[in-house]
NUVO-994145 format. One line per field, with one value per residue (C-alpha): residue number from 1; residue in one letter; x, y, z. Coordinates in steps of 0.25 Angstrom, whole numbers. Example, Ala and Ser with C-alpha at 12.3 -4.5 7.8 and 13.67 -1.06 7.14 Angstrom:
2
drenke: [1 2]
seti: [A S]
c1: [49 55]
c2: [-18 -4]
c3: [31 29]
//
This chain:
405
drenke: [1 2 3 4 5 6 7 8 9 10 11 12 13 14 15 16 17 18 19 20 21 22 23 24 25 26 27 28 29 30 31 32 33 34 35 36 37 38 39 40 41 42 43 44 45 46 47 48 49 50 51 52 53 54 55 56 57 58 59 60 61 62 63 64 65 66 67 68 69 70 71 72 73 74 75 76 77 78 79 80 81 82 83 84 85 86 87 88 89 90 91 92 93 94 95 96 97 98 99 100 101 102 103 104 105 106 107 108 109 110 111 112 113 114 115 116 117 118 119 120 121 122 123 124 125 126 127 128 129 130 131 132 133 134 135 136 137 138 139 140 141 142 143 144 145 146 147 148 149 150 151 152 153 154 155 156 157 158 159 160 161 162 163 164 165 166 167 168 169 170 171 172 173 174 175 176 177 178 179 180 181 182 183 184 185 186 187 188 189 190 191 192 193 194 195 196 197 198 199 200 201 202 203 204 205 206 207 208 209 210 211 212 213 214 215 216 217 218 219 220 221 222 223 224 225 226 227 228 229 230 231 232 233 234 235 236 237 238 239 240 241 242 243 244 245 246 247 248 249 250 251 252 253 254 255 256 257 258 259 260 261 262 263 264 265 266 267 268 269 270 271 272 273 274 275 276 277 278 279 280 281 282 283 284 285 286 287 288 289 290 291 292 293 294 295 296 297 298 299 300 301 302 303 304 305 306 307 308 309 310 311 312 313 314 315 316 317 318 319 320 321 322 323 324 325 326 327 328 329 330 331 332 333 334 335 336 337 338 339 340 341 342 343 344 345 346 347 348 349 350 351 352 353 354 355 356 357 358 359 360 361 362 363 364 365 366 367 368 369 370 371 372 373 374 375 376 377 378 379 380 381 382 383 384 385 386 387 388 389 390 391 392 393 394 395 396 397 398 399 400 401 402 403 404 405]
seti: [X X X X X X X X X X X X X X X X X X X X X X X X X X X X X X X X X X X X X X X X X X X X X X X X X X X X X X X X X X X X X X X X X X X X X X X X X X X X X X X X X X X X X X X X X X X X X X X X X X X X X X X X X X X X X X X X X X X X X X X X X X X X X X X X X X X X X X X X X X X X X X X X X X X X X X X X X X X X X X X X X X X X X X X X X X X X X X X X X X X X X X X X X X X X X X X X X X X X X X X X X X X X X X X X X X X X X X X X X X X X X X X X X X X X X X X X X X X X X X X X X X X X X X X X X X X X X X X X X X X X X X X X X X X X X X X X X X X X X X X X X X X X X X X X X X X X X X X X X X X X X X X X X X X X X X X X X X X X X X X X X X X X X X X X X X X X X X X X X X X X X X X X X X X X X X X X X X X X X X X X X X X X X X X X X X X X X X X X X X X X X X X X X X X X X X X X X X X X X X X X X X X X X]
c1: [-214 -201 -197 -194 -199 -211 -204 -191 -189 -175 -170 -155 -152 -140 -133 -122 -113 -101 -91 -101 -113 -121 -132 -142 -151 -165 -176 -189 -198 -193 -185 -172 -158 -152 -138 -131 -118 -108 -98 -89 -76 -80 -69 -58 -48 -54 -68 -77 -90 -97 -109 -118 -128 -139 -146 -134 -120 -108 -104 -94 -84 -75 -64 -57 -60 -74 -73 -87 -101 -104 -93 -98 -113 -108 -100 -112 -120 -110 -111 -126 -126 -116 -128 -138 -143 -138 -144 -148 -158 -173 -176 -170 -181 -173 -161 -164 -154 -152 -150 -147 -153 -166 -168 -183 -187 -186 -195 -197 -189 -187 -185 -172 -173 -163 -171 -170 -155 -154 -161 -152 -140 -146 -146 -131 -127 -135 -130 -117 -111 -123 -131 -120 -117 -131 -132 -120 -126 -139 -132 -124 -136 -144 -132 -132 -147 -153 -166 -169 -176 -167 -173 -168 -172 -168 -162 -169 -183 -189 -186 -193 -205 -199 -207 -200 -199 -190 -182 -179 -166 -168 -160 -163 -174 -169 -155 -160 -169 -159 -149 -158 -155 -164 -165 -166 -163 -156 -157 -172 -173 -169 -178 -190 -187 -185 -197 -206 -199 -202 -217 -216 -209 -219 -231 -236 -239 -227 -238 -241 -226 -217 -202 -188 -178 -164 -155 -142 -130 -117 -126 -138 -152 -164 -178 -192 -203 -218 -227 -217 -212 -199 -202 -187 -174 -160 -151 -153 -148 -136 -135 -125 -136 -143 -138 -123 -118 -106 -98 -108 -110 -125 -131 -121 -121 -120 -110 -100 -97 -95 -86 -77 -76 -72 -64 -59 -57 -64 -69 -84 -79 -71 -83 -92 -82 -81 -97 -99 -87 -80 -91 -102 -97 -84 -81 -84 -77 -70 -80 -93 -97 -107 -102 -88 -93 -101 -89 -80 -91 -92 -77 -78 -74 -78 -78 -86 -96 -97 -100 -110 -117 -117 -123 -134 -137 -140 -149 -157 -159 -165 -174 -179 -181 -188 -197 -201 -203 -212 -220 -222 -212 -216 -202 -187 -180 -165 -159 -147 -133 -132 -147 -149 -136 -132 -140 -132 -136 -151 -151 -143 -152 -164 -159 -166 -178 -188 -196 -198 -203 -190 -183 -174 -175 -161 -164 -171 -161 -149 -155 -148 -157 -159 -173 -182 -185 -190 -179 -189 -195 -208 -219 -211 -218 -209 -203 -188 -184 -172 -176 -164 -165 -164 -161 -159 -172 -179 -173 -176 -190 -192 -186 -195 -207 -205 -203 -215 -225]
c2: [125 132 142 130 133 125 119 116 101 97 94 94 83 85 75 82 74 78 78 76 81 72 78 75 84 78 81 79 79 64 62 61 65 75 75 68 72 70 79 71 74 88 95 86 88 76 81 75 79 69 75 66 73 62 67 67 70 63 63 74 74 84 83 92 99 103 111 110 107 120 118 104 109 120 110 101 113 116 102 102 116 110 100 112 107 119 122 136 129 133 118 115 114 111 105 92 89 75 78 66 70 77 72 72 85 83 71 77 84 98 112 117 130 136 129 115 117 120 107 99 105 102 87 87 80 68 69 75 68 72 84 94 90 90 105 109 104 111 125 123 121 132 142 137 138 146 148 133 124 115 102 93 78 71 56 55 60 47 40 51 42 31 29 33 19 17 30 31 24 19 29 40 48 62 59 55 67 77 71 67 53 44 35 45 36 39 36 41 46 32 25 34 33 18 15 23 17 3 6 10 -3 -11 -3 -1 12 16 17 2 -3 -7 -7 -10 -1 -5 7 0 8 12 18 9 9 2 7 1 9 7 14 24 28 24 17 12 14 9 21 29 42 41 33 23 15 3 -6 -10 0 3 10 11 0 2 -4 -6 -7 8 2 -1 14 15 2 8 21 14 2 7 21 26 40 43 48 36 27 36 33 18 16 25 23 11 1 -6 -14 -6 -9 -24 -27 -14 -12 -5 -7 -19 -23 -25 -32 -42 -45 -48 -57 -65 -66 -73 -60 -64 -49 -44 -56 -52 -38 -41 -51 -40 -30 -40 -44 -30 -28 -40 -35 -22 -29 -38 -28 -18 -30 -31 -15 -15 -27 -29 -27 -25 -23 -23 -13 -11 2 10 5 -8 -11 -8 -15 -27 -39 -47 -38 -38 -53 -55 -44 -52 -67 -75 -65 -73 -74 -58 -61 -55 -61 -57 -63 -66 -63 -49 -46 -47 -37 -24 -12 2 1 -3 -18 -30 -41 -49 -62 -62 -62 -59 -55 -43 -35 -33 -22 -14 1 10 23 37 46 58 56 55 68 75 71 75 88 91 87 95 108 106 103]
c3: [-106 -113 -124 -133 -147 -151 -164 -157 -157 -153 -139 -135 -125 -116 -106 -99 -91 -82 -94 -106 -114 -122 -131 -141 -150 -153 -162 -154 -166 -170 -157 -166 -162 -170 -163 -152 -145 -133 -127 -118 -109 -106 -100 -105 -116 -123 -124 -135 -143 -152 -159 -168 -177 -179 -192 -202 -199 -192 -178 -174 -163 -157 -147 -137 -124 -121 -108 -102 -104 -110 -121 -123 -126 -135 -143 -144 -148 -159 -164 -165 -171 -183 -186 -186 -173 -164 -151 -156 -164 -163 -164 -151 -140 -128 -121 -112 -102 -95 -80 -72 -58 -56 -42 -38 -43 -58 -63 -77 -88 -83 -90 -84 -76 -65 -54 -61 -63 -49 -44 -54 -47 -33 -38 -41 -28 -32 -47 -45 -58 -67 -63 -64 -79 -82 -76 -84 -97 -93 -90 -103 -112 -105 -108 -123 -125 -113 -121 -122 -113 -105 -99 -89 -91 -78 -77 -64 -68 -73 -59 -50 -51 -42 -29 -16 -12 -25 -24 -10 -3 10 18 27 21 26 21 8 6 10 -1 -11 -10 -18 -30 -42 -54 -67 -82 -81 -95 -100 -91 -95 -110 -110 -101 -111 -123 -117 -116 -131 -135 -128 -133 -119 -111 -102 -90 -92 -91 -80 -85 -80 -88 -88 -92 -94 -99 -91 -81 -79 -72 -71 -68 -65 -73 -70 -79 -84 -71 -64 -51 -48 -54 -51 -50 -38 -32 -42 -54 -47 -41 -47 -59 -62 -72 -80 -69 -58 -47 -46 -33 -22 -7 -2 9 -2 -3 13 12 1 9 22 17 4 7 -5 -5 -9 -23 -25 -22 -31 -42 -39 -40 -51 -61 -56 -53 -61 -73 -74 -60 -61 -74 -79 -90 -91 -106 -106 -120 -115 -102 -111 -120 -108 -102 -115 -114 -100 -92 -78 -73 -84 -82 -67 -70 -80 -70 -60 -70 -74 -59 -56 -68 -64 -50 -55 -65 -54 -44 -54 -58 -43 -42 -54 -51 -66 -77 -92 -97 -94 -103 -106 -111 -112 -118 -111 -110 -125 -130 -121 -124 -114 -103 -106 -107 -93 -86 -88 -88 -78 -76 -84 -70 -72 -86 -91 -103 -115 -129 -134 -148 -145 -135 -145 -155 -155 -158 -155 -153 -141 -141 -134 -130 -122 -128 -135 -125 -113 -100 -98 -110 -110 -120 -124 -126 -130 -121 -126 -114 -124 -131 -118 -113 -126 -126 -111 -115 -127 -120 -108 -116 -125 -115]
//
């Protein structure tokens, strides 16, 4: 498939954002992490790199302006080299890149060629905040190691199995097709990983399970997964649609945008900022950290309580809707920062849904653990689980499998 040495077993995973680069180096022999790091505030005087070697050694931090992604990746490479894990190592098999939007063309991890890069660039209009940064990360990595396989793993890929009746919006077909307007979905690597790990937790084949996955972080999405294939998901053309999120509104009447333009005199860019950065939980109560919101709820704060109730109401609607879409639900699974750590959210989201076979055991739900676990009562008709996500491991695994098959 590639020129990767047969005995090379490390994969570097890169997640390039508009002003940040996250990276992890993994050993695929035992799927362990060798190092992780974050370069943030790229282009600012307050740039910061935090590097953590995970097999001995203390975290290291450096501050000071890092001009661009090229400099950021070189700085990360220097930190890895200081631990004996340099990018010039013959043990490095490939670099796996998280790419947010792959459209309909990319349904699998893909070795990056000039043609692949051109297609990712063609998708910039539907992912203007994400794909340009992903492209920058790819080009920077290619410049550092032009001899090494570079693999794109797409956030949207897992959702390309959705049937047309779930993926299409009810707008003029010609207009939609001309401008690539449809439901794409995001967080796909997480939904793929978690649905597979849920099958392992339950000791059942993926092909036999119908699962609702609730990926609840600052960004949040739900998916209906039948036999390992996504049949519906809450995010759409962009990550704005769906659940109430930290700063995003989620589902909203499209006419709100027209109203704001006509009545409030807001520009398109101002409305974009409002719905993506000043809405959701932060718009409702001024806070997007669920821990702080719960603290305020417990102290009787009415705004925080309303924000929490709106958040939960939307979750319930999607669980109910996806139960109808799937027809039979074997498991509802919580993952990501809020899903994995907030027992009150898990309890509230499924409260009163006993008629769906859904219930949460209070003692099991209260347990804090980094391991996959059941929180439903013994003998429950539908399993309720908490399964920590691992998007970087999923990207590394898909990258490694691709170049060795």
